[in-house]
N, C-alpha and C positions, 0 to 999 in steps of 0.2 A: 616158405623157403627160408632157410637159416644160413647166414654167412658167418664164418668164423676164421680167424687166423690162428692156426695151431690148435692146441687142445681146448675143449669146451670148458668154460668156467661155470661154477654153480650160479644160478640166477635166483635172486630173492624175490618173493611175491611183492607186488605193488598194490597198496590200498585194498588188501584182503582179496585180491584176484588170484585165482589158481592158474599158475603157469605150467604148461607142459614143456619139459625140457627134452629135446631130441638129442640122444647120445650120438656123438660122432662115430661113424662106423666105417671109416676108411680102413682099408687093409693095414694092419700094423706094419707089415713089410714095406708097403708103399710109403707110409708115414716116416718110417726110419730112413728109407732111401732118400726121400726128398729133403728131410731135415739134415741128414749127414752131408748133403751137398750144398747146404746153406741157401736153398732156393726159396724165395717168397712165394706163398700160395694162399689161396682162399679155399675153404671147404664150403661147398654149396649142398645143402640138404634139399631134396625135392621129393614130390610124390613118386611112388614106384612107377617105373617105366621100363620097357623092355626092347624098344628099338632105338636106334640113335636119334632119329627125328623126334620120337616121343620124349626121350630124355632131354633133348634140347628144349622142346616146348615146356616140359615140366620145370626145367631150370631157368626158364625165361631168357634163353640165349638163342641166337640165330643158328640155323643148320650149317651155316658157313663157319661159325666160331666153334661148334662142337666137333671135337676130334674123335672120329669113329675109328676103332681098331679092328682091322680085318686080319685074321690069321690065315696064312697059306703055308703049304709045305712044298719044299723043293723035291725033285725026283729022288734025292738022297735021304729024304725024310727029315730035313732040317726045317724047324718051324721059324717063320719070320713074320714080322708085323708090318702090315701096310696101313698107314695112318692117313686119313683124308677127311674132308668135311662130311658131316652127316648128310648133307644135301647132295652128295655125289656117290657114285658106285665105282668099283674097281674095274678098270679095263685090263683084264688078265694079260692080253697080248702086250700092251705097253709095259705092264709091270714085269713080265718075263724078260723083255728087252733090257729093262733097267737092272734087274737082279742078275741077269746073265747066268742063269742056272738051269735052263731048259723049261719044260712044261711044269707049271705050278698047279697045285690043286687047293681049293678052299678047304679049310679045316672044318670038321663037323663039331657041333656043340659038345658032343660026348668026349671029344679029345681035349677040351679045355680044362677039365678037372685035373689031369696029370700035368698040364703045362702051367696052370695058374692055381695051385692048391689053396692059396689064401684068398681067392676071389670066387664070387658067385659066377656060375657059367654065363658067359656072354657079357660080363662086366669087367673085363680085364683092362687095366690102364695101358696106354701106349708107351710103356716104360720097358721096352724089350730087353735092354741091357740088365735090368734087374732079374730077368728070367733067362739070361744068356741067349738072347735072340737079337738078330739084326733088325733094325728099324728103318723103314723106307717111308718118307713123308711126301705127300703130293704137294707140288709147288703152290697150289691154290691155298692150302692151309698154312704153308710157310710164310705167306704174304700177310697173315693176320697179326695184329699187335698182341692180342691175347688169345688163348685157346682154353677150352673147358673139356674135361674128359672124365670118364668113369674112374672111380677111386676104389673099385673092388666089389661094389655091390650095386643094386639097381635103384638106390635112392641117395647116393652120395657122389659128388663130383669135385674135382679140383679145378681151379682157375689159376693160370699163371701166364706171365708174359711169354710169348713164343721164343724170344731171345734166351730166356732162362731155360725153357724146355730144350732148346737146341744145345745149350751147354751141358745140360743134364744127360741127354740121350745121344748126342752126336749122330743124328740120323743122316741117311743118304737121301737127298732131295731130288725129285724128278717129277715128271708128268705121267700120271697113270690113272687119274680120276676123270670121270665124265659126269656131267650133270644128269641127275635121275630123269629118265624119260627121253634122253637124247639118243 
């Protein structure tokens, strides 16, 4: 795991050891967006992972701290982001009541390409306003001091204070998550 604030600097070998430098691969659009708003963040590099809980484990953070982005569509075809802890699942009934837009449907992975052209499918960050989408955050995640989330690919994440994330995104906070297995 590699932690960095901002761009990666060149690393010099120590005592004739060969060092492998991992290039930062967060989405350029995400990086510009976060920097333009003056938000402090850390980049976390981790082994490739493809589910939110796998990503949390690979990044050595709890499933409660990892912010999972679930994309849903309103009946009018508007994409919105539901953001909740990786250790939770979306209760669509509760989310429908919060969104007040009628029956919601989960987006299919093939739909992510058009919505998040700068991201690998399934690795979109919970920065809906960057993509002209409303963001809804589960109250359980909003209670965390810091959150970690995908940065556009399956091996990079951003960590920031939730208070900074809230200023950056201005999400609508409500209760729509349920513990996995509940």
